PyMOL commands that place a pseudoatom at each C-alpha (Angstrom):
pseudoatom trace, name=CA, resn=MET, resi=1, chain=A, elem=C, hetatm=0, pos=[-45.204, 27.905, 91.800]
pseudoatom trace, name=CA, resn=ARG, resi=2, chain=A, elem=C, hetatm=0, pos=[-43.304, 29.868, 89.159]
pseudoatom trace, name=CA, resn=GLU, resi=3, chain=A, elem=C, hetatm=0, pos=[-43.415, 26.891, 86.768]
pseudoatom trace, name=CA, resn=ALA, resi=4, chain=A, elem=C, hetatm=0, pos=[-47.187, 26.626, 87.107]
pseudoatom trace, name=CA, resn=ALA, resi=5, chain=A, elem=C, hetatm=0, pos=[-47.683, 30.360, 86.520]
pseudoatom trace, name=CA, resn=GLY, resi=6, chain=A, elem=C, hetatm=0, pos=[-45.558, 30.181, 83.389]
pseudoatom trace, name=CA, resn=THR, resi=7, chain=A, elem=C, hetatm=0, pos=[-47.798, 27.440, 82.021]
pseudoatom trace, name=CA, resn=TRP, resi=8, chain=A, elem=C, hetatm=0, pos=[-50.939, 29.465, 82.742]
pseudoatom trace, name=CA, resn=LEU, resi=9, chain=A, elem=C, hetatm=0, pos=[-49.563, 32.558, 81.091]
pseudoatom trace, name=CA, resn=THR, resi=10, chain=A, elem=C, hetatm=0, pos=[-48.224, 30.849, 77.999]
pseudoatom trace, name=CA, resn=GLY, resi=11, chain=A, elem=C, hetatm=0, pos=[-51.322, 28.748, 77.400]
pseudoatom trace, name=CA, resn=PRO, resi=12, chain=A, elem=C, hetatm=0, pos=[-51.537, 25.134, 76.282]
pseudoatom trace, name=CA, resn=TYR, resi=13, chain=A, elem=C, hetatm=0, pos=[-47.956, 24.902, 75.064]
pseudoatom trace, name=CA, resn=ARG, resi=14, chain=A, elem=C, hetatm=0, pos=[-46.526, 21.381, 75.099]
pseudoatom trace, name=CA, resn=GLY, resi=15, chain=A, elem=C, hetatm=0, pos=[-42.910, 22.523, 75.253]
pseudoatom trace, name=CA, resn=ASP, resi=16, chain=A, elem=C, hetatm=0, pos=[-40.340, 19.805, 75.783]
pseudoatom trace, name=CA, resn=THR, resi=17, chain=A, elem=C, hetatm=0, pos=[-42.752, 17.145, 77.048]
pseudoatom trace, name=CA, resn=ASP, resi=18, chain=A, elem=C, hetatm=0, pos=[-42.748, 13.774, 75.334]
pseudoatom trace, name=CA, resn=ASN, resi=19, chain=A, elem=C, hetatm=0, pos=[-46.289, 12.911, 76.361]
pseudoatom trace, name=CA, resn=GLU, resi=20, chain=A, elem=C, hetatm=0, pos=[-48.198, 10.513, 74.181]
pseudoatom trace, name=CA, resn=TYR, resi=21, chain=A, elem=C, hetatm=0, pos=[-51.436, 11.378, 76.009]
pseudoatom trace, name=CA, resn=ARG, resi=22, chain=A, elem=C, hetatm=0, pos=[-52.787, 13.859, 78.562]
pseudoatom trace, name=CA, resn=GLY, resi=23, chain=A, elem=C, hetatm=0, pos=[-51.622, 13.063, 82.074]
pseudoatom trace, name=CA, resn=GLN, resi=24, chain=A, elem=C, hetatm=0, pos=[-48.701, 10.818, 81.140]
pseudoatom trace, name=CA, resn=ASP, resi=25, chain=A, elem=C, hetatm=0, pos=[-46.174, 13.147, 82.776]
pseudoatom trace, name=CA, resn=LEU, resi=26, chain=A, elem=C, hetatm=0, pos=[-48.297, 13.007, 85.955]
pseudoatom trace, name=CA, resn=GLY, resi=27, chain=A, elem=C, hetatm=0, pos=[-48.147, 9.210, 86.012]
pseudoatom trace, name=CA, resn=LEU, resi=28, chain=A, elem=C, hetatm=0, pos=[-51.841, 8.830, 85.227]
pseudoatom trace, name=CA, resn=PRO, resi=29, chain=A, elem=C, hetatm=0, pos=[-53.261, 6.189, 82.874]
pseudoatom trace, name=CA, resn=GLU, resi=30, chain=A, elem=C, hetatm=0, pos=[-54.376, 7.101, 79.361]
pseudoatom trace, name=CA, resn=SER, resi=31, chain=A, elem=C, hetatm=0, pos=[-57.994, 6.051, 79.868]
pseudoatom trace, name=CA, resn=GLY, resi=32, chain=A, elem=C, hetatm=0, pos=[-60.320, 4.519, 82.415]
pseudoatom trace, name=CA, resn=PRO, resi=33, chain=A, elem=C, hetatm=0, pos=[-60.300, 5.061, 86.189]
pseudoatom trace, name=CA, resn=GLY, resi=34, chain=A, elem=C, hetatm=0, pos=[-57.514, 7.363, 87.328]
pseudoatom trace, name=CA, resn=SER, resi=35, chain=A, elem=C, hetatm=0, pos=[-57.130, 9.117, 83.965]
pseudoatom trace, name=CA, resn=LEU, resi=36, chain=A, elem=C, hetatm=0, pos=[-57.684, 12.852, 83.585]
pseudoatom trace, name=CA, resn=ALA, resi=37, chain=A, elem=C, hetatm=0, pos=[-61.329, 13.843, 83.229]
pseudoatom trace, name=CA, resn=GLY, resi=38, chain=A, elem=C, hetatm=0, pos=[-62.391, 15.814, 80.188]
pseudoatom trace, name=CA, resn=GLY, resi=39, chain=A, elem=C, hetatm=0, pos=[-63.532, 19.418, 80.272]
pseudoatom trace, name=CA, resn=TRP, resi=40, chain=A, elem=C, hetatm=0, pos=[-67.226, 18.747, 79.684]
pseudoatom trace, name=CA, resn=THR, resi=41, chain=A, elem=C, hetatm=0, pos=[-67.314, 16.175, 82.473]
pseudoatom trace, name=CA, resn=ARG, resi=42, chain=A, elem=C, hetatm=0, pos=[-65.811, 18.718, 84.866]
pseudoatom trace, name=CA, resn=VAL, resi=43, chain=A, elem=C, hetatm=0, pos=[-68.324, 21.362, 83.750]
pseudoatom trace, name=CA, resn=LEU, resi=44, chain=A, elem=C, hetatm=0, pos=[-71.231, 18.960, 84.248]
pseudoatom trace, name=CA, resn=GLY, resi=45, chain=A, elem=C, hetatm=0, pos=[-70.024, 18.159, 87.788]
pseudoatom trace, name=CA, resn=LEU, resi=46, chain=A, elem=C, hetatm=0, pos=[-69.797, 21.879, 88.564]
pseudoatom trace, name=CA, resn=LEU, resi=47, chain=A, elem=C, hetatm=0, pos=[-73.312, 22.449, 87.195]
pseudoatom trace, name=CA, resn=VAL, resi=48, chain=A, elem=C, hetatm=0, pos=[-74.701, 19.709, 89.441]
pseudoatom trace, name=CA, resn=ASP, resi=49, chain=A, elem=C, hetatm=0, pos=[-72.941, 21.276, 92.448]
pseudoatom trace, name=CA, resn=TRP, resi=50, chain=A, elem=C, hetatm=0, pos=[-74.398, 24.703, 91.637]
pseudoatom trace, name=CA, resn=LEU, resi=51, chain=A, elem=C, hetatm=0, pos=[-77.917, 23.322, 91.214]
pseudoatom trace, name=CA, resn=LEU, resi=52, chain=A, elem=C, hetatm=0, pos=[-77.589, 21.480, 94.527]
pseudoatom trace, name=CA, resn=ALA, resi=53, chain=A, elem=C, hetatm=0, pos=[-76.394, 24.662, 96.254]
pseudoatom trace, name=CA, resn=TYR, resi=54, chain=A, elem=C, hetatm=0, pos=[-79.301, 26.586, 94.706]
pseudoatom trace, name=CA, resn=GLY, resi=55, chain=A, elem=C, hetatm=0, pos=[-81.798, 24.010, 95.969]
pseudoatom trace, name=CA, resn=ILE, resi=56, chain=A, elem=C, hetatm=0, pos=[-80.357, 24.164, 99.480]
pseudoatom trace, name=CA, resn=ALA, resi=57, chain=A, elem=C, hetatm=0, pos=[-80.347, 27.978, 99.380]
pseudoatom trace, name=CA, resn=LEU, resi=58, chain=A, elem=C, hetatm=0, pos=[-84.069, 28.013, 98.594]
pseudoatom trace, name=CA, resn=ILE, resi=59, chain=A, elem=C, hetatm=0, pos=[-84.662, 26.355, 101.972]
pseudoatom trace, name=CA, resn=PHE, resi=60, chain=A, elem=C, hetatm=0, pos=[-83.147, 29.372, 103.744]
pseudoatom trace, name=CA, resn=VAL, resi=61, chain=A, elem=C, hetatm=0, pos=[-83.906, 32.289, 101.406]
pseudoatom trace, name=CA, resn=PRO, resi=62, chain=A, elem=C, hetatm=0, pos=[-87.187, 32.917, 99.576]
pseudoatom trace, name=CA, resn=PHE, resi=63, chain=A, elem=C, hetatm=0, pos=[-87.155, 32.607, 95.790]
pseudoatom trace, name=CA, resn=GLY, resi=64, chain=A, elem=C, hetatm=0, pos=[-86.531, 35.975, 94.134]
pseudoatom trace, name=CA, resn=SER, resi=65, chain=A, elem=C, hetatm=0, pos=[-84.660, 37.425, 97.102]
pseudoatom trace, name=CA, resn=SER, resi=66, chain=A, elem=C, hetatm=0, pos=[-81.762, 39.732, 96.313]
pseudoatom trace, name=CA, resn=GLN, resi=67, chain=A, elem=C, hetatm=0, pos=[-79.568, 37.668, 98.655]
pseudoatom trace, name=CA, resn=ILE, resi=68, chain=A, elem=C, hetatm=0, pos=[-80.036, 34.319, 96.867]
pseudoatom trace, name=CA, resn=GLY, resi=69, chain=A, elem=C, hetatm=0, pos=[-76.837, 34.624, 94.807]
pseudoatom trace, name=CA, resn=LEU, resi=70, chain=A, elem=C, hetatm=0, pos=[-74.650, 35.230, 97.834]
pseudoatom trace, name=CA, resn=VAL, resi=71, chain=A, elem=C, hetatm=0, pos=[-76.278, 32.391, 99.761]
pseudoatom trace, name=CA, resn=VAL, resi=72, chain=A, elem=C, hetatm=0, pos=[-75.822, 29.983, 96.805]
pseudoatom trace, name=CA, resn=LEU, resi=73, chain=A, elem=C, hetatm=0, pos=[-72.152, 30.962, 96.561]
pseudoatom trace, name=CA, resn=GLY, resi=74, chain=A, elem=C, hetatm=0, pos=[-71.634, 30.430, 100.290]
pseudoatom trace, name=CA, resn=ILE, resi=75, chain=A, elem=C, hetatm=0, pos=[-73.323, 27.028, 100.286]
pseudoatom trace, name=CA, resn=TRP, resi=76, chain=A, elem=C, hetatm=0, pos=[-71.421, 25.941, 97.164]
pseudoatom trace, name=CA, resn=PHE, resi=77, chain=A, elem=C, hetatm=0, pos=[-68.145, 27.047, 98.770]
pseudoatom trace, name=CA, resn=VAL, resi=78, chain=A, elem=C, hetatm=0, pos=[-68.725, 25.248, 102.084]
pseudoatom trace, name=CA, resn=VAL, resi=79, chain=A, elem=C, hetatm=0, pos=[-70.043, 22.053, 100.477]
pseudoatom trace, name=CA, resn=GLY, resi=80, chain=A, elem=C, hetatm=0, pos=[-67.062, 21.976, 98.107]
pseudoatom trace, name=CA, resn=VAL, resi=81, chain=A, elem=C, hetatm=0, pos=[-64.434, 22.420, 100.810]
pseudoatom trace, name=CA, resn=VAL, resi=82, chain=A, elem=C, hetatm=0, pos=[-66.028, 19.971, 103.247]
pseudoatom trace, name=CA, resn=THR, resi=83, chain=A, elem=C, hetatm=0, pos=[-66.772, 17.187, 100.754]
pseudoatom trace, name=CA, resn=VAL, resi=84, chain=A, elem=C, hetatm=0, pos=[-63.408, 17.372, 98.967]
pseudoatom trace, name=CA, resn=THR, resi=85, chain=A, elem=C, hetatm=0, pos=[-61.639, 17.339, 102.336]
pseudoatom trace, name=CA, resn=LEU, resi=86, chain=A, elem=C, hetatm=0, pos=[-63.619, 14.365, 103.670]
pseudoatom trace, name=CA, resn=PHE, resi=87, chain=A, elem=C, hetatm=0, pos=[-64.279, 12.299, 100.536]
pseudoatom trace, name=CA, resn=GLY, resi=88, chain=A, elem=C, hetatm=0, pos=[-62.088, 13.645, 97.714]
pseudoatom trace, name=CA, resn=PHE, resi=89, chain=A, elem=C, hetatm=0, pos=[-65.042, 14.726, 95.561]
pseudoatom trace, name=CA, resn=THR, resi=90, chain=A, elem=C, hetatm=0, pos=[-68.022, 17.045, 95.536]
pseudoatom trace, name=CA, resn=PRO, resi=91, chain=A, elem=C, hetatm=0, pos=[-71.557, 15.680, 95.095]
pseudoatom trace, name=CA, resn=GLY, resi=92, chain=A, elem=C, hetatm=0, pos=[-71.503, 16.757, 91.438]
pseudoatom trace, name=CA, resn=GLN, resi=93, chain=A, elem=C, hetatm=0, pos=[-68.144, 15.096, 90.837]
pseudoatom trace, name=CA, resn=PHE, resi=94, chain=A, elem=C, hetatm=0, pos=[-69.458, 11.908, 92.428]
pseudoatom trace, name=CA, resn=ILE, resi=95, chain=A, elem=C, hetatm=0, pos=[-72.508, 11.892, 90.156]
pseudoatom trace, name=CA, resn=VAL, resi=96, chain=A, elem=C, hetatm=0, pos=[-70.461, 12.351, 86.965]
pseudoatom trace, name=CA, resn=GLY, resi=97, chain=A, elem=C, hetatm=0, pos=[-67.796, 9.847, 88.058]
pseudoatom trace, name=CA, resn=THR, resi=98, chain=A, elem=C, hetatm=0, pos=[-64.829, 12.066, 88.887]
pseudoatom trace, name=CA, resn=ARG, resi=99, chain=A, elem=C, hetatm=0, pos=[-62.828, 13.059, 91.937]
pseudoatom trace, name=CA, resn=VAL, resi=100, chain=A, elem=C, hetatm=0, pos=[-59.995, 15.357, 93.004]
pseudoatom trace, name=CA, resn=ALA, resi=101, chain=A, elem=C, hetatm=0, pos=[-56.628, 13.594, 93.182]
pseudoatom trace, name=CA, resn=ARG, resi=102, chain=A, elem=C, hetatm=0, pos=[-53.246, 14.784, 94.365]
pseudoatom trace, name=CA, resn=VAL, resi=103, chain=A, elem=C, hetatm=0, pos=[-50.596, 14.655, 91.659]
pseudoatom trace, name=CA, resn=ASP, resi=104, chain=A, elem=C, hetatm=0, pos=[-47.870, 16.737, 93.269]
pseudoatom trace, name=CA, resn=PHE, resi=105, chain=A, elem=C, hetatm=0, pos=[-45.772, 13.836, 94.542]
pseudoatom trace, name=CA, resn=GLY, resi=106, chain=A, elem=C, hetatm=0, pos=[-44.455, 12.548, 91.218]
pseudoatom trace, name=CA, resn=PRO, resi=107, chain=A, elem=C, hetatm=0, pos=[-45.461, 10.157, 88.461]
pseudoatom trace, name=CA, resn=GLU, resi=108, chain=A, elem=C, hetatm=0, pos=[-44.366, 7.019, 90.318]
pseudoatom trace, name=CA, resn=ARG, resi=109, chain=A, elem=C, hetatm=0, pos=[-46.757, 7.542, 93.224]
pseudoatom trace, name=CA, resn=ALA, resi=110, chain=A, elem=C, hetatm=0, pos=[-49.576, 8.656, 90.897]
pseudoatom trace, name=CA, resn=ALA, resi=111, chain=A, elem=C, hetatm=0, pos=[-49.151, 5.515, 88.780]
pseudoatom trace, name=CA, resn=ALA, resi=112, chain=A, elem=C, hetatm=0, pos=[-49.157, 3.315, 91.910]
pseudoatom trace, name=CA, resn=GLU, resi=113, chain=A, elem=C, hetatm=0, pos=[-52.346, 5.004, 93.160]
pseudoatom trace, name=CA, resn=ALA, resi=114, chain=A, elem=C, hetatm=0, pos=[-54.039, 4.677, 89.770]
pseudoatom trace, name=CA, resn=ALA, resi=115, chain=A, elem=C, hetatm=0, pos=[-53.118, 0.972, 89.681]
pseudoatom trace, name=CA, resn=GLY, resi=116, chain=A, elem=C, hetatm=0, pos=[-54.443, 0.522, 93.218]
pseudoatom trace, name=CA, resn=THR, resi=117, chain=A, elem=C, hetatm=0, pos=[-51.110, -0.690, 94.634]
pseudoatom trace, name=CA, resn=GLN, resi=118, chain=A, elem=C, hetatm=0, pos=[-50.743, 2.298, 96.948]
pseudoatom trace, name=CA, resn=PRO, resi=119, chain=A, elem=C, hetatm=0, pos=[-53.401, 4.078, 99.040]
pseudoatom trace, name=CA, resn=ARG, resi=120, chain=A, elem=C, hetatm=0, pos=[-54.614, 7.377, 97.656]
pseudoatom trace, name=CA, resn=ALA, resi=121, chain=A, elem=C, hetatm=0, pos=[-53.215, 10.505, 99.289]
pseudoatom trace, name=CA, resn=ALA, resi=122, chain=A, elem=C, hetatm=0, pos=[-55.918, 12.713, 100.779]
pseudoatom trace, name=CA, resn=VAL, resi=123, chain=A, elem=C, hetatm=0, pos=[-56.454, 16.129, 99.257]
pseudoatom trace, name=CA, resn=GLY, resi=124, chain=A, elem=C, hetatm=0, pos=[-56.679, 17.665, 102.716]
pseudoatom trace, name=CA, resn=PRO, resi=125, chain=A, elem=C, hetatm=0, pos=[-58.393, 20.811, 104.000]
pseudoatom trace, name=CA, resn=VAL, resi=126, chain=A, elem=C, hetatm=0, pos=[-55.721, 23.306, 102.918]
pseudoatom trace, name=CA, resn=ARG, resi=127, chain=A, elem=C, hetatm=0, pos=[-55.726, 22.156, 99.278]
pseudoatom trace, name=CA, resn=ALA, resi=128, chain=A, elem=C, hetatm=0, pos=[-59.522, 21.884, 99.246]
pseudoatom trace, name=CA, resn=LEU, resi=129, chain=A, elem=C, hetatm=0, pos=[-59.846, 25.424, 100.590]
pseudoatom trace, name=CA, resn=GLY, resi=130, chain=A, elem=C, hetatm=0, pos=[-57.266, 26.735, 98.113]
pseudoatom trace, name=CA, resn=ARG, resi=131, chain=A, elem=C, hetatm=0, pos=[-58.983, 25.056, 95.162]
pseudoatom trace, name=CA, resn=GLN, resi=132, chain=A, elem=C, hetatm=0, pos=[-62.385, 26.413, 96.140]
pseudoatom trace, name=CA, resn=LEU, resi=133, chain=A, elem=C, hetatm=0, pos=[-61.073, 29.940, 96.672]
pseudoatom trace, name=CA, resn=LEU, resi=134, chain=A, elem=C, hetatm=0, pos=[-59.455, 29.936, 93.237]
pseudoatom trace, name=CA, resn=VAL, resi=135, chain=A, elem=C, hetatm=0, pos=[-62.516, 28.455, 91.519]
pseudoatom trace, name=CA, resn=MET, resi=136, chain=A, elem=C, hetatm=0, pos=[-64.653, 31.272, 92.988]
pseudoatom trace, name=CA, resn=PHE, resi=137, chain=A, elem=C, hetatm=0, pos=[-62.854, 33.643, 90.653]
pseudoatom trace, name=CA, resn=VAL, resi=138, chain=A, elem=C, hetatm=0, pos=[-64.123, 31.601, 87.626]
pseudoatom trace, name=CA, resn=VAL, resi=139, chain=A, elem=C, hetatm=0, pos=[-61.275, 32.588, 85.293]
pseudoatom trace, name=CA, resn=PRO, resi=140, chain=A, elem=C, hetatm=0, pos=[-58.763, 30.092, 86.769]
pseudoatom trace, name=CA, resn=ALA, resi=141, chain=A, elem=C, hetatm=0, pos=[-61.046, 27.220, 85.811]
pseudoatom trace, name=CA, resn=LEU, resi=142, chain=A, elem=C, hetatm=0, pos=[-61.071, 28.412, 82.196]
pseudoatom trace, name=CA, resn=ILE, resi=143, chain=A, elem=C, hetatm=0, pos=[-57.287, 28.519, 81.806]
pseudoatom trace, name=CA, resn=ASN, resi=144, chain=A, elem=C, hetatm=0, pos=[-55.911, 25.046, 81.094]
pseudoatom trace, name=CA, resn=ASP, resi=145, chain=A, elem=C, hetatm=0, pos=[-52.429, 23.668, 80.507]
pseudoatom trace, name=CA, resn=TYR, resi=146, chain=A, elem=C, hetatm=0, pos=[-51.377, 21.039, 77.953]
pseudoatom trace, name=CA, resn=ASN, resi=147, chain=A, elem=C, hetatm=0, pos=[-52.770, 18.296, 80.206]
pseudoatom trace, name=CA, resn=GLY, resi=148, chain=A, elem=C, hetatm=0, pos=[-56.152, 19.988, 80.409]
pseudoatom trace, name=CA, resn=ARG, resi=149, chain=A, elem=C, hetatm=0, pos=[-55.695, 20.768, 84.108]
pseudoatom trace, name=CA, resn=ALA, resi=150, chain=A, elem=C, hetatm=0, pos=[-57.153, 24.077, 85.198]
pseudoatom trace, name=CA, resn=MET, resi=151, chain=A, elem=C, hetatm=0, pos=[-55.101, 26.775, 86.912]
pseudoatom trace, name=CA, resn=HIS, resi=152, chain=A, elem=C, hetatm=0, pos=[-56.586, 26.058, 90.344]
pseudoatom trace, name=CA, resn=ASP, resi=153, chain=A, elem=C, hetatm=0, pos=[-55.573, 22.403, 90.043]
pseudoatom trace, name=CA, resn=ARG, resi=154, chain=A, elem=C, hetatm=0, pos=[-52.016, 23.270, 89.046]
pseudoatom trace, name=CA, resn=ALA, resi=155, chain=A, elem=C, hetatm=0, pos=[-51.702, 25.718, 91.923]
pseudoatom trace, name=CA, resn=THR, resi=156, chain=A, elem=C, hetatm=0, pos=[-52.810, 23.112, 94.479]
pseudoatom trace, name=CA, resn=GLY, resi=157, chain=A, elem=C, hetatm=0, pos=[-51.057, 20.071, 92.966]
pseudoatom trace, name=CA, resn=THR, resi=158, chain=A, elem=C, hetatm=0, pos=[-54.318, 18.310, 92.130]
pseudoatom trace, name=CA, resn=ALA, resi=159, chain=A, elem=C, hetatm=0, pos=[-56.208, 17.042, 89.094]
pseudoatom trace, name=CA, resn=ILE, resi=160, chain=A, elem=C, hetatm=0, pos=[-59.742, 15.898, 88.351]
pseudoatom trace, name=CA, resn=VAL, resi=161, chain=A, elem=C, hetatm=0, pos=[-59.600, 12.203, 87.457]
pseudoatom trace, name=CA, resn=ARG, resi=162, chain=A, elem=C, hetatm=0, pos=[-62.174, 9.637, 86.409]
pseudoatom trace, name=CA, resn=THR, resi=163, chain=A, elem=C, hetatm=0, pos=[-63.459, 7.118, 88.955]
pseudoatom trace, name=CA, resn=ARG, resi=164, chain=A, elem=C, hetatm=0, pos=[-65.126, 4.818, 86.433]
for i in range(1, 164): cmd.bond("trace and resi %d" % i, "trace and resi %d" % (i + 1))
show_as sticks, trace
zoom trace
């Protein structure tokens, strides 16, 4: 955990890594399925999730209500935790072609998963809950390391990767 915090605090410093591309030290491919998703793709997925949560909230709370923001946040939180736990992606991530992948077990396993020679490790409910709690604070998602992974992904040993 201390290593991850140091990266967040020092910013996108490459340090002693010999990476030729983002995600190489995680064992992920340079491009295509399994490679790290770009920032705008992640933002678009989050926007879709928020719009979906807003639409669902309007079913329960009248438009213009002072409680709509809290209801949207609650729906977004629950949908995010449940879908990442069960499927490995949120509805917005599915639409934009990304998913949450575990990368905490070393580059060899990540490379085998990306190549399809080993089954993908599930994110699980604890990591999904941790990610969603950290994302609620907004700032962690804006702080990225040299791989472009956000603080909440580093803290939970995950990354957002492309599916297509």
